C-alpha positions as CSV (number, residue, x, y, z in Angstrom):
1,M,8.2,26.4,-16.0
2,F,6.9,22.8,-15.4
3,D,3.1,22.4,-14.5
4,L,4.1,19.7,-12.0
5,C,7.0,18.0,-10.6
6,I,6.9,14.4,-9.0
7,D,9.1,12.7,-6.6
8,A,8.8,9.1,-8.4
9,R,11.7,7.6,-6.7
10,M,9.3,5.0,-4.9
11,I,7.8,4.0,-8.1
12,N,9.0,0.3,-7.8
13,F,8.1,0.0,-3.9
14,S,4.8,-1.8,-3.0
15,G,2.2,0.3,-1.9
16,I,3.7,3.9,-2.9
17,G,4.8,2.4,-5.8
18,T,1.3,0.9,-7.1
19,Y,-0.2,4.4,-6.1
20,L,2.2,6.0,-8.4
21,C,2.4,3.7,-11.3
22,E,-1.5,3.6,-11.5
23,L,-1.9,7.4,-11.2
24,L,0.9,8.5,-13.5
25,V,-0.5,6.8,-16.4
26,F,-3.5,9.2,-16.3
27,I,-1.9,12.5,-14.7
28,I,1.4,12.9,-17.0
29,P,-0.5,13.3,-20.1
30,E,-2.7,16.3,-18.6
31,F,0.2,18.3,-17.3
32,S,3.8,19.3,-18.6
33,T,5.9,17.1,-16.0
34,V,9.3,16.3,-14.7
35,L,9.8,13.2,-12.6
36,L,12.4,12.6,-9.9
37,G,14.2,9.5,-9.1
38,N,16.0,6.4,-10.9
39,E,16.5,7.5,-14.9
40,N,16.4,3.8,-15.9
41,E,13.4,2.8,-13.9
42,L,11.5,5.9,-14.9
43,N,12.3,5.6,-18.5
44,N,11.4,2.0,-18.4
45,F,8.0,3.0,-16.8
46,L,7.5,5.6,-19.4
47,K,8.2,3.4,-22.5
48,K,6.0,0.6,-21.2
49,N,3.1,3.1,-20.7
50,N,3.7,5.2,-24.0
51,L,4.1,8.4,-21.9
52,S,6.4,11.2,-22.3
53,S,7.8,13.4,-19.3
54,K,11.5,14.9,-18.4
55,I,13.5,12.8,-15.9
56,V,15.8,14.3,-13.5
57,E,18.3,11.8,-11.9
58,F,17.5,11.6,-8.2
59,N,18.7,8.7,-6.2
60,S,19.2,10.0,-2.5
61,K,17.5,7.6,0.1
62,I,14.1,8.2,1.6
63,Y,14.2,9.9,5.1
64,S,17.9,10.8,4.5
65,I,19.9,13.9,5.3
66,S,21.3,13.8,1.5
67,E,17.5,14.2,0.1
68,Q,16.9,17.3,2.4
69,I,20.5,18.7,1.2
70,R,19.8,18.2,-2.7
71,Y,16.0,18.9,-2.7
72,P,16.4,22.7,-3.3
73,F,18.9,21.9,-6.2
74,I,17.1,19.0,-8.0
75,I,13.7,20.4,-8.1
76,P,13.3,22.6,-10.9
77,K,11.1,25.7,-11.2
78,C,7.4,24.2,-11.3
79,K,4.1,25.4,-10.3
80,V,3.0,22.6,-8.3
81,Y,5.7,20.0,-6.4
82,W,3.8,16.8,-5.5
83,S,5.4,14.2,-3.0
84,P,3.6,11.0,-2.7
85,H,4.9,10.4,0.6
86,Y,5.5,12.6,3.7
87,N,9.2,12.8,3.1
88,I,8.8,16.4,2.0
89,P,11.4,19.2,1.5
90,L,12.0,21.2,4.6
91,T,13.8,23.7,3.0
92,P,12.4,26.3,0.4
93,I,11.9,24.8,-3.4
94,K,11.4,26.4,-6.7
95,A,7.5,25.7,-6.4
96,R,4.8,27.7,-6.2
97,K,2.5,25.5,-4.4
98,R,3.2,22.0,-2.6
99,L,1.2,18.9,-2.5
100,T,1.5,15.9,-0.3
101,T,0.0,12.5,-0.1
102,I,-0.3,11.2,3.6
103,H,-1.4,7.5,3.4
104,D,-1.3,6.9,7.1
105,L,-0.2,8.1,10.6
106,N,1.4,4.9,11.7
107,H,5.1,6.4,12.4
108,I,3.0,8.8,14.8
109,A,0.2,6.7,16.2
110,L,2.3,3.8,16.6
111,G,5.7,5.7,17.8
112,K,6.6,3.0,20.4
113,S,7.7,0.7,17.9
114,L,10.2,3.2,16.4
115,S,13.5,4.3,18.0
116,F,13.7,7.8,19.8
117,I,15.2,9.3,17.0
118,E,13.0,7.6,14.4
119,R,10.0,8.9,16.4
120,L,11.7,12.6,16.4
121,Y,12.1,12.6,12.9
122,A,8.6,11.4,11.9
123,G,7.0,13.7,14.3
124,F,9.2,16.7,12.8
125,V,8.7,15.9,9.4
126,M,5.0,15.1,9.5
127,K,4.3,18.2,11.3
128,K,6.3,20.0,8.5
129,A,4.4,18.6,5.8
130,I,1.1,19.3,7.1
131,K,2.3,23.1,7.8
132,L,4.1,23.5,4.3
133,S,1.5,22.0,2.1
134,N,-0.9,24.0,0.2
135,K,-3.0,20.6,-0.2
136,I,-2.9,17.3,1.4
137,I,-4.3,14.1,-0.1
138,T,-5.0,11.1,2.1
139,V,-6.6,7.6,1.3
140,S,-9.5,6.8,3.7
141,K,-11.5,8.4,6.3
142,F,-9.4,6.5,8.7
143,S,-6.3,8.7,7.5
144,M,-8.2,12.0,7.5
145,S,-9.6,11.3,11.0
146,E,-6.1,10.6,12.3
147,I,-4.4,13.7,10.7
148,E,-7.3,15.8,12.3
149,K,-6.6,14.0,15.8
150,Y,-3.1,14.6,15.8
151,Y,-2.7,18.0,14.1
152,R,-6.0,19.4,14.0
153,E,-6.0,19.8,10.4
154,Q,-8.9,20.1,8.3
155,E,-9.0,22.8,5.6
156,K,-6.1,21.2,3.6
157,I,-7.1,17.6,3.5
158,N,-8.7,16.1,0.4
159,L,-9.9,12.5,0.7
160,I,-9.2,10.3,-2.3
161,Y,-9.4,6.7,-2.2
162,N,-6.8,4.4,-3.7
163,G,-8.0,1.6,-6.6
164,I,-7.5,-1.4,-7.9
165,N,-6.6,-2.2,-11.7
166,I,-9.0,-5.2,-12.2
167,E,-7.7,-6.0,-15.6
168,N,-4.0,-6.6,-13.7
169,F,-5.8,-9.9,-12.0
170,I,-8.2,-11.3,-14.5
171,S,-5.6,-12.1,-17.5
172,D,-5.3,-15.7,-18.0
173,K,-1.6,-14.8,-18.2
174,D,0.3,-15.0,-15.0
175,S,3.6,-16.2,-14.2
176,I,4.9,-18.4,-11.5
177,R,8.2,-19.6,-10.8
178,Y,7.6,-21.0,-7.3
179,N,7.0,-24.5,-5.9
180,L,3.7,-23.5,-4.3
181,P,1.7,-26.0,-2.0
182,D,-1.6,-27.4,-3.4
183,E,-3.7,-25.5,-0.9
184,Y,-2.6,-22.5,1.0
185,V,-3.5,-19.3,3.1
186,L,-1.8,-16.2,2.0
187,Y,-0.5,-13.1,3.5
188,V,1.1,-10.1,1.3
189,G,3.0,-7.1,2.8
190,N,5.7,-6.1,4.9
191,I,6.8,-7.6,8.4
192,K,6.4,-4.5,10.5
193,P,4.8,-5.0,14.0
194,H,1.6,-3.0,13.1
195,K,0.9,-5.6,10.2
196,N,0.5,-8.2,12.9
197,I,2.2,-11.1,10.8
198,K,2.6,-12.6,14.2
199,G,-0.8,-12.8,14.6
200,A,-1.6,-14.7,11.3
201,I,0.9,-17.3,11.9
202,E,-0.6,-17.9,15.3
203,S,-4.0,-18.1,14.2
204,F,-3.0,-20.2,11.5
205,N,-1.2,-22.5,13.6
206,I,-4.0,-23.0,15.8
207,Y,-6.2,-23.8,12.8
208,K,-3.5,-26.5,11.7
209,K,-3.8,-28.1,15.5
210,K,-7.5,-27.9,15.8
211,Y,-8.5,-29.1,12.5
212,K,-5.4,-31.3,11.3
213,S,-5.6,-29.9,7.8
214,E,-3.0,-30.3,5.0
215,L,-3.3,-26.5,4.4
216,K,0.1,-24.3,4.3
217,L,0.8,-20.5,4.6
218,V,2.6,-18.7,2.3
219,I,3.9,-15.3,3.3
220,V,5.0,-12.7,0.6
221,G,7.3,-10.0,2.1
222,K,10.8,-9.0,3.0
223,K,12.5,-11.1,6.0
224,E,14.4,-8.3,7.0
225,G,13.7,-7.5,10.8
226,L,11.3,-10.6,11.2
227,I,11.6,-11.6,14.8
228,N,12.2,-15.2,15.5
229,S,12.6,-15.7,11.7
230,E,14.2,-19.2,12.5
231,D,10.4,-20.4,13.9
232,I,9.0,-19.5,10.5
233,L,11.7,-20.3,7.9
234,Y,12.4,-23.8,9.3
235,N,8.3,-24.4,9.6
236,E,7.6,-27.1,7.2
237,N,3.9,-25.6,7.0
238,I,5.1,-22.1,6.0
239,L,6.6,-20.7,2.9
240,F,8.4,-17.4,2.8
241,L,8.8,-15.6,-0.5
242,E,10.8,-12.5,-0.9
243,N,11.5,-10.3,-3.9
244,V,8.6,-11.6,-5.8
245,S,7.8,-10.1,-9.4
246,F,4.4,-8.7,-10.1
247,P,3.5,-11.4,-12.5
248,D,4.4,-14.0,-9.8
249,L,2.5,-12.1,-7.3
250,V,-0.4,-12.5,-9.5
251,G,-0.1,-15.8,-10.0
252,I,0.2,-16.4,-5.9
253,Y,-2.8,-14.2,-5.4
254,R,-4.8,-16.5,-7.9
255,R,-4.0,-19.9,-6.6
256,A,-4.4,-19.2,-3.0
257,K,-7.5,-20.2,-1.2
258,I,-7.8,-17.5,1.3
259,F,-6.5,-14.3,2.0
260,L,-5.3,-13.2,5.7
261,F,-4.8,-9.8,6.6
262,L,-4.9,-9.0,10.2
263,S,-3.1,-5.6,10.5
264,F,-3.6,-3.5,13.6
265,Y,-3.3,-0.2,11.9
266,E,-3.7,0.5,7.8
267,G,-4.3,3.8,6.1
268,F,-5.8,1.9,3.0
269,G,-4.8,-1.8,2.5
270,L,-4.4,-2.4,-1.2
271,P,-3.8,-6.1,-0.6
272,V,-7.5,-6.6,0.4
273,L,-8.5,-5.3,-3.1
274,E,-5.9,-7.3,-4.9
275,A,-7.0,-10.5,-3.3
276,Q,-10.6,-9.9,-4.1
277,A,-9.6,-9.0,-7.5
278,S,-8.1,-12.3,-7.7
279,G,-11.5,-14.0,-6.7
280,V,-9.9,-15.1,-3.4
281,P,-12.1,-14.6,-0.2
282,V,-10.5,-12.4,2.8
283,I,-10.5,-12.5,6.2
284,C,-9.4,-9.3,7.6
285,S,-8.9,-7.0,10.6
286,N,-11.7,-4.7,11.8
287,R,-9.2,-2.1,12.7
288,G,-8.0,1.1,10.9
289,S,-9.4,1.6,7.2
290,L,-9.9,-2.2,6.7
291,I,-13.4,-1.5,7.5
292,E,-14.0,1.0,4.7
293,V,-11.9,-0.8,2.2
294,S,-13.8,-4.1,3.2
295,N,-17.5,-2.5,3.5
296,G,-18.8,-5.8,4.6
297,S,-17.3,-7.8,1.6
298,C,-14.7,-9.6,3.8
299,M,-15.0,-11.7,7.2
300,E,-14.1,-9.2,9.4
301,V,-12.3,-9.9,13.0
302,A,-10.5,-8.4,15.8
303,P,-6.8,-8.8,14.9
304,N,-5.8,-10.7,18.0
305,S,-8.7,-13.0,18.3
306,Y,-6.6,-15.8,16.9
307,E,-9.1,-18.6,17.8
308,D,-12.0,-16.8,16.0
309,V,-9.7,-16.5,12.9
310,A,-8.8,-20.1,13.0
311,N,-12.6,-21.1,13.0
312,M,-13.3,-18.7,10.0
313,L,-10.5,-20.6,8.0
314,N,-12.2,-23.6,8.7
315,D,-15.7,-22.2,8.0
316,L,-14.7,-21.0,4.3
317,L,-13.1,-24.2,3.5
318,V,-15.5,-26.5,4.5
319,N,-18.8,-24.4,3.4
320,S,-18.6,-24.0,-0.2
321,S,-21.6,-21.8,-0.3
322,L,-20.2,-19.1,2.2
323,Y,-16.8,-19.4,0.3
324,S,-18.5,-18.6,-3.1
325,N,-20.4,-15.8,-1.3
326,Y,-17.3,-14.0,0.0
327,V,-15.7,-14.4,-3.5
328,E,-18.8,-12.8,-4.9
329,K,-18.9,-10.1,-2.3
330,G,-15.2,-9.4,-3.0
331,F,-15.8,-9.0,-6.9
332,D,-18.8,-6.5,-6.3
333,N,-16.5,-4.7,-3.7
334,I,-13.8,-4.0,-6.1
335,K,-16.1,-2.1,-8.5
336,N,-16.1,0.9,-5.8
337,F,-12.2,1.5,-6.0
338,P,-11.6,2.3,-9.8
339,W,-8.2,3.8,-10.6
340,N,-9.6,6.1,-13.0
341,I,-11.8,8.2,-10.5
342,S,-9.1,8.4,-8.2
343,A,-7.0,9.6,-10.8
344,Y,-9.5,12.4,-12.0
345,K,-10.0,13.3,-8.5
346,H,-6.2,13.9,-8.1
347,I,-6.0,15.8,-11.7
348,Q,-8.8,18.3,-10.4
349,L,-6.9,19.0,-7.1
350,I,-3.6,19.5,-9.4
351,K,-5.8,21.8,-11.8
352,S,-7.3,24.0,-8.6
353,L,-3.4,24.5,-7.4
354,L,-2.6,25.7,-10.9
355,K,-5.0,28.3,-10.8
C-alpha cells in the first residue's frame, strides 16, 4: 500500500502546476508515492528532478464526468489521497484519508460570471470536497476566511502559504524569443473576469493618453474567452503573448519596467512574487489575498481606480528613488515565502494523516 497518491494531472498548468512542481521535489522523497497523470509529462518531471515514483496514466479532463467515473478504478490502495484542487472524487476510493488543497473560492464567491450548470457543479463539488476531506490546505488567510464564511468550516483547515523559487528568477541564463518593446508594463495571468484584465488595459490607456509615453503593455496569457479581443490584438501599444515557456517567461519578467496586477479576487497571487523576484516593482490590487502577499511591498490600489493606477505608473517611471525603493521592498518580501517552509508544513500534515 502506498503512503500517498497524488493527482498530478495539472503539473504543467500555471498556478497549480507551479504549486505541484515546487512541492513534489520535497514531498516525493519522504513517502512511497504514486502520481496520477500524463505518463510522459510526469516521467519528464521525475527525470529532471532525479526523483522516483510510480505513475498511473490518468488523462481524464479536469471537472469531467469521465474523471468521476474513473477515480475509483484509477486510485490505488493508499493511506492518503491528495488532490491539489477541489475536483475531488465524489465516490468512495481506496484511500484511508483524503487531503485537499482549496486555493480560492472564486467559483463560489463570483458565481455570477459562470453559467447555471457551472455554478451548480462548482457549489456541489466544493461542498463535497470540504465534507469528504479529512484535512484541507488553503494558501492565504483570505481563502481561509472565505471557506469559513461560505461553509462554516474551521477545524479541518490548515493555512500554508505558497512560495517563490528565487533561483528560477535570478539566473543569468534566461531565454527570450519574442520581439519585445524596449520598455513595457507587464501582466501575467489568465483573462477570467475576476483577473480584471480590462482594468489593467483601461489604466494603461489612461496613462498613455495623459503622459504621452512610448511605454507598451505586454500581456502573457491565453486569448481564449477574451472579450473585445480585436481591440487588444490590433492595438499597436499592446502585445499579447500565448503559450510562453517558463524560460521565456523569466526573460519577459526581467525585462519589464513595472508589473501590473489588478485582480478583484485572488486566493494567493504567485505572479506578484515572481515579478518581485525578477527585480520589477509591482502595482497590485488591494483586494483578496494580495494585501497579504504584498505586505506593503507593492503599490496597492483599488482595482477599479484607473486614474490612480495611471498616476502610479508615471510616479514609478519618473521617480528613480521611488522605483528603486519598491524593487528593494520586493526583494525583502520574497524572503517571507520560501517553498522549503511550505513543503515542510505539507509534509508534517501528511505525516499526521498517516498516523
